[in-house]
Every structure is written in structure tokens, then in C-alpha cells.
Steps between C-alpha positions, in 0.01 A plus 500: 500500500466448874168374629312740722472383858160471658416759767543406865170417674395770742496251787870423435619861518720577803288602801195547278184606682211617279368711788813715486488575127372857446142551387495678163126555486161423651199472269258696717383685188333183367145423617432201725275226370145597608351306788213378282753336266655302787195293587484132414216543245694781329816289482309208351361730231843645430660161442204373296508803269836676538545842337790581266810557712875441512710387797749761611769248592581189302863402552784573741864528385639152452738391779578144397574278201272224623231367269168682559253301710123527534370600842172608655390693805163520669368852561255411781228757566348417838130594520489681835191689632698825488606439140736286296854453623806347333668205669878526483790309651841589634747245369713305745839648576680172427393475136776523238315756288285801596524411869306729731314666214126554477342282233184338375469125558645340191787330323604303195245319285574130550456237226200355684322837510226526238558874458597819682179495703572150627856602588388810690242305700749223580766746614252680726415168663866407542613838634217604733257205490230706328236243410366519145143467624516860619642631169308615192718608207392824332756518221860571410719804446766523226823313565779677686860396424736528795871574479563139599313391186179374650204563270237560766125477445306682774177310574244723673250325727250582771543317830203448728556536877514191717843378394780440749852569376791280605812653344772255403796627709749386236347745253290758684584702810170686522169545318301823517228696321501849349176681407456491122386863505832602659699317233289643219576858608808629310572743784659190657702409188861616533756500220865410565807518278850364557801499268765234554791420265340718234168317517191693608236309696152632567219354706190579703450460872184509711604512867203392709489546876312202642321574827554227755307420814574333829262300716457629853460271799126555477503363146435843353692589182696821546705708253864395491812591308479542123738344248589613149444250219722625218334394175734558206649352183302242306214489752456877486532488122216251465286704740572809290379313191188399695442870572528578129256219419240623749538868413482453121 
């Protein structure tokens, strides 16, 4: 009997661009998480006494024969006056894997890391210089297994303002924030499906248009061009699970 070959990773498909894959559905029929559930006190209560719930997404199709490895990401919720926002990064274009993609700060759990929390905090410091003194961990979401066989633990934390980010250019091209309320509204959750070599792939995307500003000669901040931050794949999958957790 011939062994079945592993599917080709999406990023290795010829001329693959997730933005160009047709949208098969938008979940506008699902309710957004209520504003009162997106406050810091409400989130603390939710993690301290979580309701019964199940993550919608657990594992992507396997794309490699490598041995599974533990990983962790930090889901940083920045406590802004206008509401919580999620800190995300755009990975550097010169990385060998997932280059240019939107991601949470994170990576493999190293032997010196005490646990997933320690790994997530360390990676956030290494990638964007987010000091731990601004970070208060709220809890964890269920693990998410990527197609590249990383068993990822999402560590959710609140981040107090006052930090100054210094992205590591070898790993991060840009860091930005997205309002948590926007991400927790399924009207922004798009479904995609692609079939390649008989293998069907499905994923979510959450394309966010980030408003930019320019500084005039007077020092006044003026509206500038906007840029799309295309959140998809594993990052969108973990955010979708976060939505299910908060809406349970």
C-alpha cells in the first residue's frame, strides 16, 4: 500500500494569495459579543468562572511530517479609554515561514520556559519589546494545532497603556491594534474554501482596514491613507474561538 502524501501548505501553492480566494460565507447572522461583555471586569469574571463551551476550530489539516512542537502566543488586549483593542503584528517579509502574515506575538516553547505563559511573555518581549510589567495574564484558550504541527496555546492578557513597542525587524514588519469589539462581531468573519489536488482547505479571514494619520507641519494629526490588515488562518481561527468563548 502506498503511503498518502501530506497536503501542500497553502503558502506553498503557486501564486497563492488568501485575499483572492472566494468568500463562501459571512457570519452576519450571528450576534456580536455585547459591549458589556468586552470590559476588563467582565473578561476577568469570564476567565475565573468560564461557562460550558466548545472551541469551533481545533486543528488544521496536517501539512508536514515533522514532530509536533509546543508553542504559545500572547493575545494582548490593550486597555484603551475607548475600549479594549487587540495588539497584532505583521510578520517580516524575509521570514522562512508565514512571512508577511498577521499574527499574535508568539513562537515555540523553549526548554527554559516554565510553561506556555512564560513562552508567550518571552516571545512578546523578543518580537516587539513588550515589557512584562505592563502585562496581566487573564487566562488561556484551548490549544490550536496548526498545519505545520505547532500545538499553540493562546494566552490572553490585558496590557496597560504606557508601553513603547520596538518591533524586532528580523521578525516583525509592523505592529498595530484592532478594536476587540470589531473582532468579536461575526459580521466581519469571512469563510473561505479552496480545493487543491483533491484536498479541500477552509479558513476564516477578518480583513481590517486600519486608519492611518499623517502629521502636518503644524504638528496636527490629520487623516491619511488607510491600509488593509488581512487577518486569516490560524490567527483568525484563534480569534474565532475567542468569540465562541465570550459568546457562550
